[in-house]
C-alpha positions as CSV (number, residue, x, y, z in Angstrom):
1,X,26.0,-0.9,64.0
2,X,22.7,-2.4,65.2
3,X,22.1,-6.1,65.0
4,X,19.0,-8.1,65.6
5,X,19.4,-11.1,67.9
6,X,18.2,-14.4,66.5
7,X,17.1,-15.4,70.0
8,X,14.4,-13.1,71.3
9,X,14.3,-10.8,68.2
10,X,16.0,-8.0,70.2
11,X,18.1,-5.2,68.7
12,X,21.7,-4.8,70.1
13,X,24.2,-2.1,69.6
14,X,27.9,-3.0,69.8
15,X,27.2,-6.7,69.8
16,X,30.2,-9.0,69.2
17,X,30.8,-9.8,65.5
18,X,32.2,-13.3,66.1
19,X,32.4,-16.0,68.7
20,X,34.9,-18.9,68.7
21,X,37.5,-20.9,70.5
22,X,40.6,-19.3,72.0
23,X,43.5,-18.9,69.6
24,X,45.7,-22.0,69.4
25,X,49.0,-20.1,69.9
26,X,48.1,-19.3,73.5
27,X,49.1,-22.9,74.2
28,X,52.2,-22.8,72.1
29,X,54.0,-19.8,73.7
30,X,54.0,-18.8,77.4
31,X,52.7,-15.3,77.9
32,X,56.1,-13.9,78.8
33,X,57.6,-15.1,75.5
34,X,54.7,-14.1,73.1
35,X,56.1,-10.6,72.3
36,X,59.2,-12.3,70.8
37,X,57.9,-15.6,69.5
38,X,54.4,-14.6,68.2
39,X,53.8,-12.2,65.3
40,X,50.1,-11.5,64.7
41,X,47.6,-9.3,62.9
42,X,43.9,-9.5,62.3
43,X,44.2,-12.2,59.7
44,X,47.2,-14.3,60.5
45,X,49.5,-15.4,63.3
46,X,53.0,-16.8,63.1
47,X,54.7,-18.7,66.0
48,X,58.4,-19.3,66.0
49,X,58.5,-18.7,62.2
50,X,57.4,-22.3,61.9
51,X,53.7,-22.5,62.7
52,X,51.2,-20.4,60.6
53,X,47.6,-19.7,61.5
54,X,45.1,-18.0,59.1
55,X,41.9,-16.6,60.5
56,X,38.7,-16.5,58.6
57,X,34.9,-17.1,58.7
58,X,33.4,-20.3,57.3
59,X,30.1,-19.9,55.7
60,X,27.6,-22.6,56.5
61,X,24.5,-22.2,54.4
62,X,21.3,-23.0,56.2
63,X,22.7,-22.8,59.7
64,X,21.7,-19.6,61.4
65,X,21.7,-17.7,58.1
66,X,21.1,-14.4,59.9
67,X,23.8,-14.8,62.6
68,X,27.5,-14.1,62.1
69,X,29.6,-17.2,61.7
70,X,32.4,-17.8,64.2
71,X,36.0,-17.0,63.3
72,X,38.1,-20.1,62.8
73,X,41.9,-20.5,63.0
């Protein structure tokens, strides 16, 4: 897919589809415990069967209408 950059009006192939902060569960489970404590897919993450995170995009009309919105957790 080709996307046109809002800055500089340049076309890019394989540009990232979203930008955002690191996922919050990185701070909740040490790396060596994540394969046991964290269950994740593209839309949700569950930590310790007690903390639930849903991923999604928040539309903000009027703000960079032609740029992808960052994914939020």
